[in-house]
N, C-alpha and C positions, 0 to 999 in steps of 0.2 A: 257373639252375634246372635241377635234375636231370631228365632225360628219362626217363620211365617207360614210354612207349609211345604208341600211337594207337589210336583206335577209331572206327568209323563204323556207325551203325545207322539204322533207319527212323524213329526218334524221338529228339529231344534228351534226353528224360529217361532213356531206356534207355541212351543213350550215357553220360550222366552217372553212371548206376549202374556200368557197366563201368569208367569212368575213376576212380571212387572206389576200386574194388578194386585197380586198377593202382597208384594212388598209395599204397595201404596196403601194397604189397609183393606183390600177387598177380601170377601170371603171365597169359599170354594166355588160357589155358583158364579160369581163375577169372574173368577179366573177361567172357569170352563167356558163361559160365553166369549171371553176375549180370545181364548185359544181356538174355539170353534170358528169364529169368524176369520182369524188369521189363517187357519188351515184352508179356507177357501182360496187363499192366494198361494199358500205353500204346497198344497196337495190338490190341485184343480182337477186331476183325473180321478180322484177318490171322493171328493165332497164339494159342496158348492151350495149357493143360494137356491138353486133349482133342485136340490136334493131333499133328503128326509132323514129320519133317525129315531133313536130311542135314548132316553137318559134316565138314570136312577140317581135320586138325591137322598142323602142322609144328613139331616140337620143336627147341630149339637144338642138339641133338646130331645132327640130321639125320634123326630118326626120323619117318616120314610115315605117317598113317593117315586112312582115310575111314570115318566111322561112318554106317551106314544104319539110321535109326530111323523109317522110313516106316510108315504105318498098315497094319495087317494085316486081311485078310478074316476076319470072325467065323466061328465054327463049327469050330475045331480038333478038338473032341471029337465032331463028327458029330451034336450034339444040337439043332442050330438047325432050327426050323420057321418057314418063311417064310409069314407070314399077312397080308401087306399090301404096300403100295408106299410109297416116299418121297412127300412131299406137294409138289406143284409150286406154286411162289410166283413170280409175275412181279414183277421189279424194274425200275423205269423208270430209264433213263440218258438224260435229255434226250428226244430224239425216238426212241430205240430202247428195246427191252425185252429183258431177259435173264431166262430161266426157271431159278430154282434149284430143286433137289429137296431138301427138308429133312425134318426129323422123325426120330424114332427109327430108322427103317429105313435112313436115310442114313448112320448112324454106324458107322465101322470101329474096330478095336482101336487105341487111341492109343498112340503111341510117344515123345511128347515127353519125358515125365518120365523114363522109363527111359534114353532115349538121352542126354539132357543130363547126368543124374546118373551115368550109366555113364562118360561122357567125363571128368567131374570126378573120379570115383574112380580113373580110369587116370592122369591127368596133372595134376590140380589140385594146388596147393601150399598152399592155405589151408583151414581148417575150413569145412564147408558152411554152418554157422550163420552165420559172418561173411560168406560169399559171397552169401547170400540176404537179408542185412539191408536193402540198398537197395530190393529188390523188396518186402519186407515193409512197409517205411516208406511206400513209394509207394502201395501198395494200401490201407493203413490210413489214411494221412493224406489221400490224394487230391491232386488238382491241378486247375488251371483248364484246362478242355477246349480244346485248340487248334482253329483253324478247319478244318484238314485232317482231323483225327479226327472233329470234329462233322459234317463233310460226309459221311464214310463212314458214320457212324451214321445220318444222315438218309436216305441211299440205301437202306440195308438195314433200315429201320424195320419193314417187314412181317415180316422174319425175326427181328429182335432182340426184338421185344415180342409174339411169338406166345404166349409162356408168361408166367405171372405172375411167374416168377423173373426173366425178362428185363426186365419192366417195372420191377421193384424196382431193377434196376441202371441201366438206361438211361432210364427215365422215371419216377423215384421220386415226383414230384409231379403226375403225369398226362401232361403233354406231354413229348416227347423233350427231353433236355438239349441245349442249344445252345452255341456257342462262348463261352467265358468262364465257363460254369457250373462248379460244383465237382463233380468226378467221383472218386468213391472206391468201393472194393470191399473193405470190411472182412472179408467172408466169405472172399474170395480170399487176404487177408493171413493169416487163420487157417489156411488150407490150406498156404500157403507155410511157416508156422511148423511145422506138422505134418511137412512134408517135410524141413525143416531138422533136425528132431529124430530122425525115424525113417527117413529116406531113401526110396528108391523102393518099399520093401516096403509102406509105408502105402498107396501107390496101387494096387499090383498084388496085394496079398494081405491087407492090413489094413483099417482103418476105411473109407478111401476106396473100396476095392474093393467093400466091403459096400454102400456107397451107390450105386455105379455098377450093381451087379447088381440092387439093389432097383429103381432106375429102369428098367433094361433089362426086367425082368420085368413090372413094372407098366404100362409104356408101350408094350410091343411091340417093344423093340429086339432086336438079334441078338446082342450081346455076351454071352458066357458067362463064368463064373468061371474055367474052364480056359483061355479066350482070354487073360484077364489074367495068370494065374499062369504061362503058358508063353511069354509074349511075350519075344522075344530080340532084342537089338541085334546087327547083323551088321557085321563089320569087313571092309573091302575094300582092296586095294592101289590107289592112285590112278592115273588117267590122267596121263601126263607129256607136256606139250607144250613148245613153245619160242616165244619172242618176242624177236626181236633179239639172239639168242645167249644168252639167259637161259632156264632151265627153270622151268616152273611146274607145279603139280599141281592137279588138279581131280577131282571125284567120277566113278566109272564107273557104268555101269548097275547097278541099276535106275534110277538118276538119269539123265534124259534131258539135263538142263541142262549137266552136266559136259562131256559130249562135244560139245555145241553151242557151249560157250564156246571149247573148243580149236579147233573148226572155224572159228568166227568170227575168232579170233586168226590162224589160218592165212590166211584169205581177206584180212584186213586187212593183214597183212604183205606178202602178194604184191601187193596194190594199191598199197602204199607203197614199192615198190622192193626188196623182199626184206629179209633180216636186216640189211643195211647201209644201209637207207633212212633218210631223215631223221626226226627226232623229230616226233611228232604232238601238236600243242597242241589238246587236246580242249576247252579253254576258248574257243578261237577258232572262228569260224563254220565254216571248212573242215575243221578237225580233228573237230569235233562232227559234221559231215555225214558224214565218213568212218566214224565210230564207229557212228552210227545206220544207215548202209548196211550195215555188217558184221553188225549185229544183225538187220536186215531179211533179209539173206541167210541167216543161220542159222535164222530162223523159216521162210523160204521152202523150205529143204531138207526140212522136215517134210512130205513128200509122202505119197502113198498107201502107199509101201513103208516108211515110217519105223517104224511100230509093229512090223512084221515084223522089221526090223533090231534094234529094241530088245529085244523079247521073245525073239528067236531067238538072242540072244548074239553078234550080229555088228555091232553098232552102230558101234563104233570102227573096225573094219575097213572098213565101208562109207563112213563119213563122210570117211575119208582116202584113199579110192580116187581115182584120176585123174578118174573120171567125176563124182564128187560135188564135187571141188575145182573142176573146170571149170564145173560148174553154179553153184557159189558165186560164182566170178568173174563169171558172167553176171548173177546176181541183184544182186551188188554194183554193177556198172556201171549197171544199170537204176535202182538206188535211191540212188545217190550224191547226187542232187539233193534228196533228203529223201522222207519218206513222203508219200503223196497226200492224207492227211488224218488226223485224230486218231482213235485207237482208242476204241471205245465199251465195251471189255471192262474191267471192274474187276479189278485185280490181286488175287491171293488168297494171296500169300506175303510174308514180310519177310525181310530178309537183314542179317547183321552181319559185320563184318570186324574183327579185333583183331591188333595185333603188340606184343609187349613189348620191353623194352630188351635182353633177351638174344638176341632173334632168333626167339623162339617166335611162331607165328601160328595163327589160327583163322579159317576162313570157315564160317558156318552159315546155312542157309536152313530156316526153319520155316514151317508153314502149318496152318490148319484147313480147307484145301480151299475149298469154296464155302460153308462154314458149315452148321450143322444147325438152329439156333434152339432147341437143347436145352441144358438147365442142370441140373447135379447138385449 
């Protein structure tokens, strides 16, 4: 059988969407775009057209790019009048409670559509109409809601059904949909079809932009027409790290995660005997414990100075200073026996990774933040 590539995503159906495009001759970028749009249906509590993200692209010719399509603060034209506050909603996670701040005032300028389609325009090899076919079919035809997704919907019920539009999607017959129920979003499929035909212009300047501005004006949001029209994707040179003599690339600031990945890999390599250390079997108990300890170390380095490093433009320099690496070694050693207990914090991003048969690769993280409970 011909090998066309590999894809990993947060949901089986979004992975299948990307795999379908790969099998049809698409490259890694085409597959990533297909999977990202499919994820808007499969993982609506984590990603969506109103969200944002970062993507790292490696092309077979060695060309590397990082795309920053993170959400922007509204008010680029200076016309925003703040007349309220986000709405606090408490969400129960077992014995703990997390407060989400939702509503129109919580919404930033979305970058998902422009970022993902910009990436496709730069490096995609298939027509957008073909790339979005799996997502359109998935949203239109629907699928049986899996237990993991149903669980996320259940946790976030107060946010998801605070508006009638949300009830129509997540609780069409009254109660929230549960695992095994049919979950479809035909209106989202219509939106995908519009984007396949008209591209990002529909979202930032056309019919969809009109609806976003109507919603913002009527509901007290802060997003203006100028915010949408002037939103720009930013391209950065990647951070270059090393692991056992191999180079890897990861996003630079304003993404914090890219630098933290490189930091974690450095700490893990040092704990494993350096570049020439033995292979780590992450499927075994010891290897998994080492990987978790490296993650805990990278999270632990996010101390009181971290934001200053990030927003001061010195994050990479500080993360790879002797002092920070030594601290990472200490955190790793303290955590190598595993975390002290489960985390009560619900994740708010989804990630996908794709590689094609020619060596092209994409890593993309997208998110709707903590969600807003708003629907357009």
